[in-house]
N, CA, C and O atoms as CSV, one atom per row, in Angstrom:
chain,resi,resn,atom,element,x,y,z
A,1,MET,N,N,-47.044,281.446,51.326
A,1,MET,CA,C,-46.273,280.221,51.340
A,1,MET,C,C,-45.505,280.080,52.652
A,1,MET,O,O,-45.449,279.000,53.241
A,2,ILE,N,N,-44.911,281.197,53.100
A,2,ILE,CA,C,-44.136,281.156,54.331
A,2,ILE,C,C,-45.047,280.873,55.521
A,2,ILE,O,O,-44.678,280.116,56.419
A,3,SER,N,N,-46.245,281.482,55.533
A,3,SER,CA,C,-47.166,281.238,56.651
A,3,SER,C,C,-47.614,279.787,56.679
A,3,SER,O,O,-47.812,279.225,57.756
A,4,LEU,N,N,-47.777,279.173,55.520
A,4,LEU,CA,C,-48.152,277.757,55.460
A,4,LEU,C,C,-47.047,276.883,56.049
A,4,LEU,O,O,-47.320,275.970,56.828
A,5,LEU,N,N,-45.795,277.167,55.673
A,5,LEU,CA,C,-44.672,276.398,56.216
A,5,LEU,C,C,-44.538,276.594,57.721
A,5,LEU,O,O,-44.224,275.649,58.445
A,6,ARG,N,N,-44.774,277.814,58.194
A,6,ARG,CA,C,-44.701,278.070,59.639
A,6,ARG,C,C,-45.782,277.293,60.382
A,6,ARG,O,O,-45.533,276.733,61.450
A,7,ARG,N,N,-46.988,277.264,59.808
A,7,ARG,CA,C,-48.082,276.542,60.446
A,7,ARG,C,C,-47.777,275.045,60.515
A,7,ARG,O,O,-48.024,274.409,61.539
A,8,ILE,N,N,-47.246,274.487,59.439
A,8,ILE,CA,C,-46.890,273.068,59.423
A,8,ILE,C,C,-45.809,272.777,60.455
A,8,ILE,O,O,-45.897,271.800,61.198
A,9,ARG,N,N,-44.790,273.630,60.499
A,9,ARG,CA,C,-43.702,273.430,61.453
A,9,ARG,C,C,-44.208,273.504,62.889
A,9,ARG,O,O,-43.809,272.698,63.729
A,10,LYS,N,N,-45.085,274.465,63.174
A,10,LYS,CA,C,-45.619,274.620,64.523
A,10,LYS,C,C,-46.422,273.389,64.934
A,10,LYS,O,O,-46.292,272.919,66.064
A,11,THR,N,N,-47.246,272.866,64.039
A,11,THR,CA,C,-48.033,271.672,64.382
A,11,THR,C,C,-47.145,270.465,64.597
A,11,THR,O,O,-47.409,269.660,65.490
A,12,LEU,N,N,-46.098,270.319,63.800
A,12,LEU,CA,C,-45.207,269.178,63.982
A,12,LEU,C,C,-44.442,269.262,65.298
A,12,LEU,O,O,-44.219,268.246,65.956
A,13,ILE,N,N,-44.043,270.463,65.680
A,13,ILE,CA,C,-43.324,270.626,66.949
A,13,ILE,C,C,-44.257,270.344,68.116
A,13,ILE,O,O,-43.870,269.673,69.073
A,14,GLU,N,N,-45.487,270.851,68.045
A,14,GLU,CA,C,-46.436,270.662,69.142
A,14,GLU,C,C,-46.871,269.212,69.272
A,14,GLU,O,O,-47.181,268.761,70.375
A,15,SER,N,N,-46.902,268.471,68.168
A,15,SER,CA,C,-47.360,267.081,68.228
A,15,SER,C,C,-46.304,266.164,68.851
A,15,SER,O,O,-46.628,265.065,69.300
A,16,GLY,N,N,-45.052,266.605,68.880
A,16,GLY,CA,C,-43.997,265.817,69.506
A,16,GLY,C,C,-43.434,264.730,68.609
A,16,GLY,O,O,-42.696,263.863,69.077
A,17,SER,N,N,-43.766,264.762,67.345
A,17,SER,CA,C,-43.272,263.748,66.410
A,17,SER,C,C,-41.929,264.203,65.843
A,17,SER,O,O,-41.882,264.952,64.867
A,18,THR,N,N,-40.851,263.752,66.452
A,18,THR,CA,C,-39.514,264.190,66.061
A,18,THR,C,C,-39.151,263.713,64.660
A,18,THR,O,O,-38.565,264.464,63.880
A,19,SER,N,N,-39.491,262.486,64.341
A,19,SER,CA,C,-39.105,261.952,63.034
A,19,SER,C,C,-39.813,262.695,61.904
A,19,SER,O,O,-39.212,262.965,60.864
A,20,ARG,N,N,-41.091,263.025,62.108
A,20,ARG,CA,C,-41.816,263.769,61.067
A,20,ARG,C,C,-41.264,265.188,60.941
A,20,ARG,O,O,-41.188,265.733,59.839
A,21,TYR,N,N,-40.876,265.788,62.077
A,21,TYR,CA,C,-40.302,267.127,62.034
A,21,TYR,C,C,-38.961,267.120,61.311
A,21,TYR,O,O,-38.677,268.027,60.529
A,22,LEU,N,N,-38.137,266.115,61.562
A,22,LEU,CA,C,-36.847,266.022,60.873
A,22,LEU,C,C,-37.039,265.835,59.378
A,22,LEU,O,O,-36.299,266.410,58.579
A,23,LEU,N,N,-38.028,265.035,58.994
A,23,LEU,CA,C,-38.340,264.853,57.579
A,23,LEU,C,C,-38.779,266.172,56.949
A,23,LEU,O,O,-38.385,266.493,55.827
A,24,TYR,N,N,-39.592,266.930,57.672
A,24,TYR,CA,C,-40.021,268.241,57.204
A,24,TYR,C,C,-38.821,269.177,57.053
A,24,TYR,O,O,-38.713,269.900,56.063
A,25,ALA,N,N,-37.923,269.160,58.040
A,25,ALA,CA,C,-36.748,270.036,58.010
A,25,ALA,C,C,-35.854,269.698,56.821
A,25,ALA,O,O,-35.349,270.596,56.147
A,26,ILE,N,N,-35.661,268.424,56.565
A,26,ILE,CA,C,-34.843,268.012,55.421
A,26,ILE,C,C,-35.496,268.468,54.113
A,26,ILE,O,O,-34.813,268.935,53.201
A,27,GLY,N,N,-36.811,268.331,54.028
A,27,GLY,CA,C,-37.527,268.787,52.836
A,27,GLY,C,C,-37.393,270.277,52.624
A,27,GLY,O,O,-37.232,270.736,51.493
A,28,GLU,N,N,-37.457,271.037,53.704
A,28,GLU,CA,C,-37.323,272.486,53.587
A,28,GLU,C,C,-35.905,272.867,53.151
A,28,GLU,O,O,-35.728,273.784,52.350
A,29,ILE,N,N,-34.910,272.174,53.668
A,29,ILE,CA,C,-33.523,272.423,53.261
A,29,ILE,C,C,-33.344,272.116,51.781
A,29,ILE,O,O,-32.677,272.864,51.065
A,30,LEU,N,N,-33.930,271.028,51.324
A,30,LEU,CA,C,-33.840,270.679,49.898
A,30,LEU,C,C,-34.500,271.738,49.022
A,30,LEU,O,O,-33.977,272.079,47.961
A,31,LEU,N,N,-35.641,272.260,49.458
A,31,LEU,CA,C,-36.299,273.321,48.686
A,31,LEU,C,C,-35.406,274.560,48.573
A,31,LEU,O,O,-35.320,275.171,47.508
A,32,VAL,N,N,-34.755,274.921,49.654
A,32,VAL,CA,C,-33.861,276.084,49.631
A,32,VAL,C,C,-32.681,275.820,48.700
A,32,VAL,O,O,-32.286,276.698,47.932
A,33,MET,N,N,-32.118,274.614,48.765
A,33,MET,CA,C,-30.981,274.277,47.908
A,33,MET,C,C,-31.385,274.312,46.432
A,33,MET,O,O,-30.632,274.811,45.596
A,34,ILE,N,N,-32.551,273.793,46.112
A,34,ILE,CA,C,-33.030,273.810,44.726
A,34,ILE,C,C,-33.210,275.245,44.259
A,34,ILE,O,O,-32.869,275.575,43.123
A,35,GLY,N,N,-33.744,276.102,45.122
A,35,GLY,CA,C,-33.921,277.509,44.774
A,35,GLY,C,C,-32.601,278.206,44.511
A,35,GLY,O,O,-32.488,278.982,43.563
A,36,ILE,N,N,-31.608,277.940,45.333
A,36,ILE,CA,C,-30.288,278.556,45.151
A,36,ILE,C,C,-29.644,278.065,43.863
A,36,ILE,O,O,-29.091,278.858,43.101
A,37,LEU,N,N,-29.713,276.756,43.614
A,37,LEU,CA,C,-29.124,276.218,42.388
A,37,LEU,C,C,-29.817,276.760,41.147
A,37,LEU,O,O,-29.165,277.031,40.138
A,38,LEU,N,N,-31.123,276.917,41.215
A,38,LEU,CA,C,-31.868,277.485,40.087
A,38,LEU,C,C,-31.455,278.934,39.841
A,38,LEU,O,O,-31.271,279.345,38.696
A,39,ALA,N,N,-31.309,279.709,40.923
A,39,ALA,CA,C,-30.890,281.104,40.785
A,39,ALA,C,C,-29.485,281.195,40.192
A,39,ALA,O,O,-29.225,282.063,39.359
A,40,LEU,N,N,-28.580,280.315,40.608
A,40,LEU,CA,C,-27.226,280.315,40.048
A,40,LEU,C,C,-27.240,279.951,38.566
A,40,LEU,O,O,-26.502,280.533,37.772
A,41,GLN,N,N,-28.079,278.991,38.199
A,41,GLN,CA,C,-28.160,278.588,36.802
A,41,GLN,C,C,-28.680,279.728,35.933
A,41,GLN,O,O,-28.158,279.973,34.846
A,42,VAL,N,N,-29.704,280.422,36.411
A,42,VAL,CA,C,-30.245,281.562,35.659
A,42,VAL,C,C,-29.202,282.659,35.554
A,42,VAL,O,O,-29.063,283.277,34.499
A,43,ASN,N,N,-28.467,282.911,36.631
A,43,ASN,CA,C,-27.427,283.937,36.612
A,43,ASN,C,C,-26.334,283.583,35.599
A,43,ASN,O,O,-25.898,284.445,34.836
A,44,ASN,N,N,-25.894,282.334,35.588
A,44,ASN,CA,C,-24.869,281.916,34.627
A,44,ASN,C,C,-25.380,282.034,33.200
A,44,ASN,O,O,-24.641,282.436,32.302
A,45,TRP,N,N,-26.640,281.685,32.994
A,45,TRP,CA,C,-27.217,281.777,31.649
A,45,TRP,C,C,-27.271,283.235,31.206
A,45,TRP,O,O,-26.959,283.548,30.057
A,46,ASN,N,N,-27.669,284.137,32.124
A,46,ASN,CA,C,-27.736,285.563,31.781
A,46,ASN,C,C,-26.357,286.137,31.499
A,46,ASN,O,O,-26.217,287.001,30.633
A,47,GLU,N,N,-25.347,285.680,32.204
A,47,GLU,CA,C,-23.999,286.191,31.959
A,47,GLU,C,C,-23.420,285.660,30.654
A,47,GLU,O,O,-22.612,286.339,30.021
A,48,SER,N,N,-23.812,284.473,30.244
A,48,SER,CA,C,-23.254,283.900,29.020
A,48,SER,C,C,-23.922,284.437,27.757
A,48,SER,O,O,-23.363,284.302,26.669
A,49,GLN,N,N,-25.085,285.033,27.874
A,49,GLN,CA,C,-25.791,285.519,26.695
A,49,GLN,C,C,-25.007,286.598,25.938
A,49,GLN,O,O,-24.863,286.475,24.722
A,50,PRO,N,N,-24.500,287.634,26.584
A,50,PRO,CA,C,-23.732,288.648,25.825
A,50,PRO,C,C,-22.463,288.062,25.203
A,50,PRO,O,O,-22.076,288.464,24.105
A,51,ILE,N,N,-21.822,287.133,25.878
A,51,ILE,CA,C,-20.604,286.530,25.347
A,51,ILE,C,C,-20.921,285.746,24.082
A,51,ILE,O,O,-20.209,285.862,23.084
A,52,GLN,N,N,-21.981,284.951,24.114
A,52,GLN,CA,C,-22.375,284.185,22.935
A,52,GLN,C,C,-22.818,285.109,21.810
A,52,GLN,O,O,-22.549,284.844,20.639
A,53,HIS,N,N,-23.495,286.189,22.165
A,53,HIS,CA,C,-23.946,287.133,21.154
A,53,HIS,C,C,-22.737,287.766,20.434
A,53,HIS,O,O,-22.756,287.925,19.214
A,54,LYS,N,N,-21.695,288.123,21.191
A,54,LYS,CA,C,-20.503,288.707,20.600
A,54,LYS,C,C,-19.789,287.690,19.713
A,54,LYS,O,O,-19.286,288.047,18.648
A,55,LEU,N,N,-19.740,286.437,20.137
A,55,LEU,CA,C,-19.059,285.412,19.345
A,55,LEU,C,C,-19.785,285.134,18.022
A,55,LEU,O,O,-19.152,284.891,16.994
A,56,ILE,N,N,-21.089,285.173,18.065
A,56,ILE,CA,C,-21.870,284.860,16.862
A,56,ILE,C,C,-21.804,286.005,15.866
A,56,ILE,O,O,-21.650,285.764,14.669
A,57,PHE,N,N,-21.917,287.239,16.326
A,57,PHE,CA,C,-22.043,288.371,15.409
A,57,PHE,C,C,-20.734,289.100,15.140
A,57,PHE,O,O,-20.752,290.125,14.459
A,58,ASN,N,N,-19.624,288.630,15.631
A,58,ASN,CA,C,-18.340,289.288,15.322
A,58,ASN,C,C,-17.505,288.462,14.423
A,58,ASN,O,O,-16.398,288.864,14.065
């Protein structure tokens, strides 16, 4: 996946199309942000599981 993104970025830089490169950069930033938010959501869900388990069974 990383090699594919590098290849796309290299072709966009070499072609000289600044607007397409900026669009690509924004898309890549959004993908990273979505990944971070997803990881935080999973982490919060994992931390809340023992708390909910204690509340239900105590």
